[in-house]
C-alpha positions in Angstrom: -3.4 100.4 119.5 -4.0 101.7 116.2 -0.4 103.0 115.7 1.1 99.6 116.6 -0.7 98.0 113.8 0.1 100.8 111.3 3.8 100.6 112.2 3.9 96.7 112.1 2.0 96.8 108.7 4.2 99.7 107.2 7.5 97.5 108.1 6.2 94.3 106.5 5.0 96.3 103.3 8.4 98.0 103.1 10.1 94.7 103.5 8.0 92.9 100.9 8.6 95.6 98.3 12.1 94.5 98.3 13.3 97.7 96.7 14.2 99.5 99.9 14.6 97.5 103.1 12.8 98.3 106.2 16.2 99.1 108.0 17.0 101.7 105.4 14.0 103.6 106.4 13.4 103.1 110.2 15.2 100.7 112.4 13.4 98.7 115.2 14.7 101.1 117.8 13.2 103.9 115.9 9.6 102.1 115.6 9.5 101.2 119.3 10.7 104.5 120.5 7.9 106.0 118.5 5.4 103.4 120.0 6.3 104.1 123.7 6.2 108.0 122.9 2.8 107.6 121.9 1.8 106.0 124.9 3.5 109.0 127.0 6.8 107.6 127.9 10.2 109.9 126.9 12.5 108.4 124.5 14.0 111.5 122.4 17.3 109.4 121.7 16.8 105.7 121.0 20.2 104.0 121.3 19.4 100.4 120.8 16.7 97.8 120.7 17.3 94.3 121.4 14.9 91.5 121.0 14.3 89.3 124.3 13.9 85.8 122.8 13.4 84.1 126.1 10.5 86.4 127.3 8.9 86.6 123.6 6.2 84.3 122.7 4.1 83.7 119.5 2.3 87.2 118.7 4.1 88.8 121.7 7.4 90.2 120.6 9.4 91.8 123.8 12.2 94.0 123.1 14.6 95.9 125.4 14.9 99.4 124.4 17.6 101.8 125.4 17.3 105.3 125.1 19.2 108.2 126.2 18.6 108.6 130.1 16.1 105.5 130.2 15.6 101.9 129.3 12.3 100.1 128.7 11.2 96.5 128.4 8.3 96.6 125.6 5.9 93.9 125.1 4.3 94.5 121.9 0.9 92.8 121.0 -1.0 92.9 118.2 -4.0 95.1 118.2 -3.2 96.4 121.5 -1.3 98.9 123.4 2.2 97.9 124.1 3.0 96.9 127.7 5.9 99.3 128.9 8.1 98.7 131.9 10.7 101.0 132.7 14.2 99.2 133.6 16.7 100.8 136.0 20.2 101.3 134.1 22.8 99.4 135.8 20.4 96.7 137.0 19.4 93.6 135.4 16.6 93.1 137.8 13.6 91.3 135.9 11.4 90.8 138.7 9.4 93.9 138.4 10.0 95.0 141.9 10.9 98.7 141.4 8.6 100.1 144.1 11.3 100.3 146.7 13.5 102.5 144.6 10.6 105.2 143.7 
């Protein structure tokens, strides 16, 4: 919980400073990868992070994080742990029904 707030706060502070952009320091993929690693998921080589505008809500940003070997749908909620769902590569199944494959 606390790390989400710190990561978000650090990004805002860097962006507000104007001298150094937040993207020059760390990209969203690196921030989100750090968050999921803090929660026990593996993402050593983050490849990309794309915002899912349709799934996002006010105060709940949803990102699709692609790492080497795994992809995740990450819902970032202020002051709470991220909600993380592993996405099978090669499938665009958003139903959440992955039990049959495990």
